[in-house]
mmCIF file of the N, C-alpha and C atoms, coordinates in Angstrom:
data_MODEL
# 
_entry.id   MODEL 
# 
loop_
_atom_site.group_PDB 
_atom_site.id 
_atom_site.type_symbol 
_atom_site.label_atom_id 
_atom_site.label_alt_id 
_atom_site.label_comp_id 
_atom_site.label_asym_id 
_atom_site.label_entity_id 
_atom_site.label_seq_id 
_atom_site.pdbx_PDB_ins_code 
_atom_site.Cartn_x 
_atom_site.Cartn_y 
_atom_site.Cartn_z 
_atom_site.occupancy 
_atom_site.B_iso_or_equiv 
_atom_site.pdbx_formal_charge 
_atom_site.auth_seq_id 
_atom_site.auth_comp_id 
_atom_site.auth_asym_id 
_atom_site.auth_atom_id 
_atom_site.pdbx_PDB_model_num 
ATOM 1   N N  . MET A 1 1  ? 6.347   -7.165  -10.398 1.00 0.00 ? 1  MET A N  1 
ATOM 2   C CA . MET A 1 1  ? 4.971   -7.430  -10.027 1.00 0.00 ? 1  MET A CA 1 
ATOM 3   C C  . MET A 1 1  ? 4.676   -8.910  -10.203 1.00 0.00 ? 1  MET A C  1 
ATOM 4   N N  . GLU A 1 2  ? 3.788   -9.430  -9.379  1.00 0.00 ? 2  GLU A N  1 
ATOM 5   C CA . GLU A 1 2  ? 3.382   -10.809 -9.488  1.00 0.00 ? 2  GLU A CA 1 
ATOM 6   C C  . GLU A 1 2  ? 2.408   -10.967 -10.647 1.00 0.00 ? 2  GLU A C  1 
ATOM 7   N N  . ASN A 1 3  ? 2.089   -12.188 -10.989 1.00 0.00 ? 3  ASN A N  1 
ATOM 8   C CA . ASN A 1 3  ? 1.193   -12.475 -12.115 1.00 0.00 ? 3  ASN A CA 1 
ATOM 9   C C  . ASN A 1 3  ? -0.175  -11.843 -11.974 1.00 0.00 ? 3  ASN A C  1 
ATOM 10  N N  . ASN A 1 4  ? -0.662  -11.674 -10.761 1.00 0.00 ? 4  ASN A N  1 
ATOM 11  C CA . ASN A 1 4  ? -2.004  -11.128 -10.560 1.00 0.00 ? 4  ASN A CA 1 
ATOM 12  C C  . ASN A 1 4  ? -1.997  -9.603  -10.457 1.00 0.00 ? 4  ASN A C  1 
ATOM 13  N N  . LYS A 1 5  ? -0.954  -8.973  -10.965 1.00 0.00 ? 5  LYS A N  1 
ATOM 14  C CA . LYS A 1 5  ? -0.836  -7.513  -11.012 1.00 0.00 ? 5  LYS A CA 1 
ATOM 15  C C  . LYS A 1 5  ? -0.808  -6.865  -9.633  1.00 0.00 ? 5  LYS A C  1 
ATOM 16  N N  . THR A 1 6  ? -0.137  -7.518  -8.686  1.00 0.00 ? 6  THR A N  1 
ATOM 17  C CA . THR A 1 6  ? 0.090   -6.916  -7.373  1.00 0.00 ? 6  THR A CA 1 
ATOM 18  C C  . THR A 1 6  ? 1.589   -6.754  -7.178  1.00 0.00 ? 6  THR A C  1 
ATOM 19  N N  . LEU A 1 7  ? 1.964   -5.872  -6.274  1.00 0.00 ? 7  LEU A N  1 
ATOM 20  C CA . LEU A 1 7  ? 3.377   -5.626  -5.996  1.00 0.00 ? 7  LEU A CA 1 
ATOM 21  C C  . LEU A 1 7  ? 3.947   -6.772  -5.170  1.00 0.00 ? 7  LEU A C  1 
ATOM 22  N N  . GLN A 1 8  ? 4.979   -7.406  -5.686  1.00 0.00 ? 8  GLN A N  1 
ATOM 23  C CA . GLN A 1 8  ? 5.600   -8.533  -5.007  1.00 0.00 ? 8  GLN A CA 1 
ATOM 24  C C  . GLN A 1 8  ? 6.187   -8.091  -3.675  1.00 0.00 ? 8  GLN A C  1 
ATOM 25  N N  . GLY A 1 9  ? 5.882   -8.818  -2.614  1.00 0.00 ? 9  GLY A N  1 
ATOM 26  C CA . GLY A 1 9  ? 6.434   -8.536  -1.301  1.00 0.00 ? 9  GLY A CA 1 
ATOM 27  C C  . GLY A 1 9  ? 5.742   -7.439  -0.520  1.00 0.00 ? 9  GLY A C  1 
ATOM 28  N N  . ILE A 1 10 ? 4.742   -6.794  -1.106  1.00 0.00 ? 10 ILE A N  1 
ATOM 29  C CA . ILE A 1 10 ? 4.025   -5.719  -0.417  1.00 0.00 ? 10 ILE A CA 1 
ATOM 30  C C  . ILE A 1 10 ? 2.699   -6.264  0.105   1.00 0.00 ? 10 ILE A C  1 
ATOM 31  N N  . LEU A 1 11 ? 2.527   -6.236  1.410   1.00 0.00 ? 11 LEU A N  1 
ATOM 32  C CA . LEU A 1 11 ? 1.274   -6.646  2.034   1.00 0.00 ? 11 LEU A CA 1 
ATOM 33  C C  . LEU A 1 11 ? 0.555   -5.396  2.512   1.00 0.00 ? 11 LEU A C  1 
ATOM 34  N N  . CYS A 1 12 ? -0.761  -5.383  2.377   1.00 0.00 ? 12 CYS A N  1 
ATOM 35  C CA . CYS A 1 12 ? -1.561  -4.226  2.777   1.00 0.00 ? 12 CYS A CA 1 
ATOM 36  C C  . CYS A 1 12 ? -2.852  -4.693  3.422   1.00 0.00 ? 12 CYS A C  1 
ATOM 37  N N  . THR A 1 13 ? -3.138  -4.188  4.598   1.00 0.00 ? 13 THR A N  1 
ATOM 38  C CA . THR A 1 13 ? -4.374  -4.537  5.303   1.00 0.00 ? 13 THR A CA 1 
ATOM 39  C C  . THR A 1 13 ? -5.350  -3.365  5.358   1.00 0.00 ? 13 THR A C  1 
ATOM 40  N N  . VAL A 1 14 ? -5.090  -2.324  4.577   1.00 0.00 ? 14 VAL A N  1 
ATOM 41  C CA . VAL A 1 14 ? -5.945  -1.132  4.560   1.00 0.00 ? 14 VAL A CA 1 
ATOM 42  C C  . VAL A 1 14 ? -7.110  -1.384  3.600   1.00 0.00 ? 14 VAL A C  1 
ATOM 43  N N  . THR A 1 15 ? -8.169  -1.974  4.112   1.00 0.00 ? 15 THR A N  1 
ATOM 44  C CA . THR A 1 15 ? -9.288  -2.398  3.267   1.00 0.00 ? 15 THR A CA 1 
ATOM 45  C C  . THR A 1 15 ? -10.028 -1.239  2.614   1.00 0.00 ? 15 THR A C  1 
ATOM 46  N N  . GLU A 1 16 ? -9.879  -0.033  3.128   1.00 0.00 ? 16 GLU A N  1 
ATOM 47  C CA . GLU A 1 16 ? -10.559 1.127   2.550   1.00 0.00 ? 16 GLU A CA 1 
ATOM 48  C C  . GLU A 1 16 ? -9.794  1.737   1.375   1.00 0.00 ? 16 GLU A C  1 
ATOM 49  N N  . CYS A 1 17 ? -8.629  1.180   1.034   1.00 0.00 ? 17 CYS A N  1 
ATOM 50  C CA . CYS A 1 17 ? -7.823  1.703   -0.072  1.00 0.00 ? 17 CYS A CA 1 
ATOM 51  C C  . CYS A 1 17 ? -8.261  1.067   -1.392  1.00 0.00 ? 17 CYS A C  1 
ATOM 52  N N  . HIS A 1 18 ? -8.317  1.865   -2.413  1.00 0.00 ? 18 HIS A N  1 
ATOM 53  C CA . HIS A 1 18 ? -8.697  1.430   -3.758  1.00 0.00 ? 18 HIS A CA 1 
ATOM 54  C C  . HIS A 1 18 ? -7.786  0.304   -4.266  1.00 0.00 ? 18 HIS A C  1 
ATOM 55  N N  . TYR A 1 19 ? -6.518  0.309   -3.877  1.00 0.00 ? 19 TYR A N  1 
ATOM 56  C CA . TYR A 1 19 ? -5.537  -0.652  -4.370  1.00 0.00 ? 19 TYR A CA 1 
ATOM 57  C C  . TYR A 1 19 ? -5.465  -1.934  -3.549  1.00 0.00 ? 19 TYR A C  1 
ATOM 58  N N  . HIS A 1 20 ? -6.189  -2.009  -2.448  1.00 0.00 ? 20 HIS A N  1 
ATOM 59  C CA . HIS A 1 20 ? -6.184  -3.198  -1.587  1.00 0.00 ? 20 HIS A CA 1 
ATOM 60  C C  . HIS A 1 20 ? -6.884  -4.359  -2.299  1.00 0.00 ? 20 HIS A C  1 
ATOM 61  N N  . THR A 1 21 ? -6.291  -5.562  -2.215  1.00 0.00 ? 21 THR A N  1 
ATOM 62  C CA . THR A 1 21 ? -6.921  -6.755  -2.799  1.00 0.00 ? 21 THR A CA 1 
ATOM 63  C C  . THR A 1 21 ? -7.451  -7.646  -1.684  1.00 0.00 ? 21 THR A C  1 
ATOM 64  N N  . LYS A 1 22 ? -8.309  -8.578  -2.052  1.00 0.00 ? 22 LYS A N  1 
ATOM 65  C CA . LYS A 1 22 ? -8.920  -9.467  -1.061  1.00 0.00 ? 22 LYS A CA 1 
ATOM 66  C C  . LYS A 1 22 ? -7.893  -10.308 -0.316  1.00 0.00 ? 22 LYS A C  1 
ATOM 67  N N  . ASP A 1 23 ? -6.744  -10.549 -0.942  1.00 0.00 ? 23 ASP A N  1 
ATOM 68  C CA . ASP A 1 23 ? -5.706  -11.337 -0.284  1.00 0.00 ? 23 ASP A CA 1 
ATOM 69  C C  . ASP A 1 23 ? -4.627  -10.454 0.355   1.00 0.00 ? 23 ASP A C  1 
ATOM 70  N N  . ASP A 1 24 ? -5.010  -9.239  0.752   1.00 0.00 ? 24 ASP A N  1 
ATOM 71  C CA . ASP A 1 24 ? -4.150  -8.287  1.471   1.00 0.00 ? 24 ASP A CA 1 
ATOM 72  C C  . ASP A 1 24 ? -2.867  -7.941  0.719   1.00 0.00 ? 24 ASP A C  1 
ATOM 73  N N  . LYS A 1 25 ? -3.000  -7.666  -0.562  1.00 0.00 ? 25 LYS A N  1 
ATOM 74  C CA . LYS A 1 25 ? -1.870  -7.210  -1.371  1.00 0.00 ? 25 LYS A CA 1 
ATOM 75  C C  . LYS A 1 25 ? -2.200  -5.846  -1.945  1.00 0.00 ? 25 LYS A C  1 
ATOM 76  N N  . CYS A 1 26 ? -1.246  -5.239  -2.651  1.00 0.00 ? 26 CYS A N  1 
ATOM 77  C CA . CYS A 1 26 ? -1.411  -3.906  -3.214  1.00 0.00 ? 26 CYS A CA 1 
ATOM 78  C C  . CYS A 1 26 ? -1.392  -4.001  -4.738  1.00 0.00 ? 26 CYS A C  1 
ATOM 79  N N  . SER A 1 27 ? -2.415  -3.473  -5.393  1.00 0.00 ? 27 SER A N  1 
ATOM 80  C CA . SER A 1 27 ? -2.500  -3.541  -6.853  1.00 0.00 ? 27 SER A CA 1 
ATOM 81  C C  . SER A 1 27 ? -2.048  -2.255  -7.540  1.00 0.00 ? 27 SER A C  1 
ATOM 82  N N  . ALA A 1 28 ? -1.456  -1.310  -6.795  1.00 0.00 ? 28 ALA A N  1 
ATOM 83  C CA . ALA A 1 28 ? -0.923  -0.087  -7.392  1.00 0.00 ? 28 ALA A CA 1 
ATOM 84  C C  . ALA A 1 28 ? 0.311   -0.432  -8.231  1.00 0.00 ? 28 ALA A C  1 
ATOM 85  N N  . ASN A 1 29 ? 0.643   0.408   -9.196  1.00 0.00 ? 29 ASN A N  1 
ATOM 86  C CA . ASN A 1 29 ? 1.849   0.185   -10.000 1.00 0.00 ? 29 ASN A CA 1 
ATOM 87  C C  . ASN A 1 29 ? 3.113   0.369   -9.177  1.00 0.00 ? 29 ASN A C  1 
ATOM 88  N N  . SER A 1 30 ? 3.067   1.260   -8.199  1.00 0.00 ? 30 SER A N  1 
ATOM 89  C CA . SER A 1 30 ? 4.179   1.507   -7.296  1.00 0.00 ? 30 SER A CA 1 
ATOM 90  C C  . SER A 1 30 ? 3.608   2.151   -6.047  1.00 0.00 ? 30 SER A C  1 
ATOM 91  N N  . ILE A 1 31 ? 4.407   2.239   -5.007  1.00 0.00 ? 31 ILE A N  1 
ATOM 92  C CA . ILE A 1 31 ? 3.958   2.905   -3.789  1.00 0.00 ? 31 ILE A CA 1 
ATOM 93  C C  . ILE A 1 31 ? 4.975   3.963   -3.391  1.00 0.00 ? 31 ILE A C  1 
ATOM 94  N N  . LYS A 1 32 ? 4.487   4.961   -2.657  1.00 0.00 ? 32 LYS A N  1 
ATOM 95  C CA . LYS A 1 32 ? 5.361   5.992   -2.096  1.00 0.00 ? 32 LYS A CA 1 
ATOM 96  C C  . LYS A 1 32 ? 5.055   6.081   -0.606  1.00 0.00 ? 32 LYS A C  1 
ATOM 97  N N  . VAL A 1 33 ? 6.076   5.889   0.199   1.00 0.00 ? 33 VAL A N  1 
ATOM 98  C CA . VAL A 1 33 ? 5.924   5.956   1.646   1.00 0.00 ? 33 VAL A CA 1 
ATOM 99  C C  . VAL A 1 33 ? 6.668   7.186   2.138   1.00 0.00 ? 33 VAL A C  1 
ATOM 100 N N  . ASN A 1 34 ? 5.963   8.047   2.855   1.00 0.00 ? 34 ASN A N  1 
ATOM 101 C CA . ASN A 1 34 ? 6.558   9.265   3.421   1.00 0.00 ? 34 ASN A CA 1 
ATOM 102 C C  . ASN A 1 34 ? 6.834   9.079   4.899   1.00 0.00 ? 34 ASN A C  1 
ATOM 103 N N  . GLY A 1 35 ? 7.525   10.010  5.444   1.00 0.00 ? 35 GLY A N  1 
ATOM 104 C CA . GLY A 1 35 ? 7.858   10.013  6.867   1.00 0.00 ? 35 GLY A CA 1 
ATOM 105 C C  . GLY A 1 35 ? 9.345   10.203  7.048   1.00 0.00 ? 35 GLY A C  1 
ATOM 106 N N  . ASP A 1 36 ? 9.861   11.294  6.508   1.00 0.00 ? 36 ASP A N  1 
ATOM 107 C CA . ASP A 1 36 ? 11.300  11.558  6.521   1.00 0.00 ? 36 ASP A CA 1 
ATOM 108 C C  . ASP A 1 36 ? 11.924  11.441  7.910   1.00 0.00 ? 36 ASP A C  1 
ATOM 109 N N  . CYS A 1 37 ? 11.195  11.812  8.918   1.00 0.00 ? 37 CYS A N  1 
ATOM 110 C CA . CYS A 1 37 ? 11.730  11.783  10.283  1.00 0.00 ? 37 CYS A CA 1 
ATOM 111 C C  . CYS A 1 37 ? 11.157  10.628  11.100  1.00 0.00 ? 37 CYS A C  1 
ATOM 112 N N  . ALA A 1 38 ? 10.548  9.654   10.445  1.00 0.00 ? 38 ALA A N  1 
ATOM 113 C CA . ALA A 1 38 ? 9.904   8.544   11.142  1.00 0.00 ? 38 ALA A CA 1 
ATOM 114 C C  . ALA A 1 38 ? 10.919  7.733   11.940  1.00 0.00 ? 38 ALA A C  1 
ATOM 115 N N  . LYS A 1 39 ? 10.530  7.380   13.135  1.00 0.00 ? 39 LYS A N  1 
ATOM 116 C CA . LYS A 1 39 ? 11.350  6.525   13.986  1.00 0.00 ? 39 LYS A CA 1 
ATOM 117 C C  . LYS A 1 39 ? 10.605  5.235   14.323  1.00 0.00 ? 39 LYS A C  1 
ATOM 118 N N  . THR A 1 40 ? 9.298   5.192   13.998  1.00 0.00 ? 40 THR A N  1 
ATOM 119 C CA . THR A 1 40 ? 8.498   3.991   14.196  1.00 0.00 ? 40 THR A CA 1 
ATOM 120 C C  . THR A 1 40 ? 7.608   3.793   12.971  1.00 0.00 ? 40 THR A C  1 
ATOM 121 N N  . SER A 1 41 ? 7.067   2.604   12.798  1.00 0.00 ? 41 SER A N  1 
ATOM 122 C CA . SER A 1 41 ? 6.192   2.331   11.657  1.00 0.00 ? 41 SER A CA 1 
ATOM 123 C C  . SER A 1 41 ? 4.923   3.179   11.714  1.00 0.00 ? 41 SER A C  1 
ATOM 124 N N  . CYS A 1 42 ? 4.479   3.537   12.908  1.00 0.00 ? 42 CYS A N  1 
ATOM 125 C CA . CYS A 1 42 ? 3.283   4.370   13.045  1.00 0.00 ? 42 CYS A CA 1 
ATOM 126 C C  . CYS A 1 42 ? 3.485   5.772   12.484  1.00 0.00 ? 42 CYS A C  1 
ATOM 127 N N  . GLU A 1 43 ? 4.730   6.195   12.335  1.00 0.00 ? 43 GLU A N  1 
ATOM 128 C CA . GLU A 1 43 ? 5.029   7.539   11.851  1.00 0.00 ? 43 GLU A CA 1 
ATOM 129 C C  . GLU A 1 43 ? 5.226   7.589   10.331  1.00 0.00 ? 43 GLU A C  1 
ATOM 130 N N  . THR A 1 44 ? 5.071   6.471   9.661   1.00 0.00 ? 44 THR A N  1 
ATOM 131 C CA . THR A 1 44 ? 5.191   6.460   8.201   1.00 0.00 ? 44 THR A CA 1 
ATOM 132 C C  . THR A 1 44 ? 3.819   6.658   7.578   1.00 0.00 ? 44 THR A C  1 
ATOM 133 N N  . GLU A 1 45 ? 3.800   7.095   6.337   1.00 0.00 ? 45 GLU A N  1 
ATOM 134 C CA . GLU A 1 45 ? 2.542   7.387   5.647   1.00 0.00 ? 45 GLU A CA 1 
ATOM 135 C C  . GLU A 1 45 ? 2.610   6.868   4.216   1.00 0.00 ? 45 GLU A C  1 
ATOM 136 N N  . CYS A 1 46 ? 1.601   6.123   3.788   1.00 0.00 ? 46 CYS A N  1 
ATOM 137 C CA . CYS A 1 46 ? 1.530   5.657   2.406   1.00 0.00 ? 46 CYS A CA 1 
ATOM 138 C C  . CYS A 1 46 ? 0.844   6.734   1.567   1.00 0.00 ? 46 CYS A C  1 
ATOM 139 N N  . GLN A 1 47 ? 1.614   7.404   0.736   1.00 0.00 ? 47 GLN A N  1 
ATOM 140 C CA . GLN A 1 47 ? 1.061   8.466   -0.107  1.00 0.00 ? 47 GLN A CA 1 
ATOM 141 C C  . GLN A 1 47 ? 0.320   7.905   -1.315  1.00 0.00 ? 47 GLN A C  1 
ATOM 142 N N  . THR A 1 48 ? 0.388   6.607   -1.535  1.00 0.00 ? 48 THR A N  1 
ATOM 143 C CA . THR A 1 48 ? -0.320  5.958   -2.643  1.00 0.00 ? 48 THR A CA 1 
ATOM 144 C C  . THR A 1 48 ? -1.786  5.716   -2.288  1.00 0.00 ? 48 THR A C  1 
ATOM 145 N N  . PHE A 1 49 ? -2.131  5.780   -1.018  1.00 0.00 ? 49 PHE A N  1 
ATOM 146 C CA . PHE A 1 49 ? -3.499  5.511   -0.556  1.00 0.00 ? 49 PHE A CA 1 
ATOM 147 C C  . PHE A 1 49 ? -4.507  6.312   -1.367  1.00 0.00 ? 49 PHE A C  1 
ATOM 148 N N  . LYS A 1 50 ? -5.526  5.618   -1.844  1.00 0.00 ? 50 LYS A N  1 
ATOM 149 C CA . LYS A 1 50 ? -6.625  6.242   -2.575  1.00 0.00 ? 50 LYS A CA 1 
ATOM 150 C C  . LYS A 1 50 ? -7.916  5.609   -2.046  1.00 0.00 ? 50 LYS A C  1 
ATOM 151 N N  . PRO A 1 51 ? -8.806  6.395   -1.453  1.00 0.00 ? 51 PRO A N  1 
ATOM 152 C CA . PRO A 1 51 ? -10.029 5.809   -0.887  1.00 0.00 ? 51 PRO A CA 1 
ATOM 153 C C  . PRO A 1 51 ? -10.952 5.270   -1.972  1.00 0.00 ? 51 PRO A C  1 
ATOM 154 N N  . HIS A 1 52 ? -11.735 4.273   -1.608  1.00 0.00 ? 52 HIS A N  1 
ATOM 155 C CA . HIS A 1 52 ? -12.764 3.783   -2.511  1.00 0.00 ? 52 HIS A CA 1 
ATOM 156 C C  . HIS A 1 52 ? -13.762 4.894   -2.768  1.00 0.00 ? 52 HIS A C  1 
ATOM 157 N N  . CYS A 1 53 ? -14.199 5.027   -3.992  1.00 0.00 ? 53 CYS A N  1 
ATOM 158 C CA . CYS A 1 53 ? -15.194 6.067   -4.313  1.00 0.00 ? 53 CYS A CA 1 
ATOM 159 C C  . CYS A 1 53 ? -16.471 5.450   -4.814  1.00 0.00 ? 53 CYS A C  1 
# 
């Protein structure tokens, strides 16, 4: 993790996610991406997504 408690190398533009930062990074401790049969990026799913409450 980087000094600002974001995942190094992970960029996120999902502004509705609880873990999204203002500089388009992810502040989760780890991420899980699903899509066992994915053939394109559109077919993958971030299971770490948590909506703002």
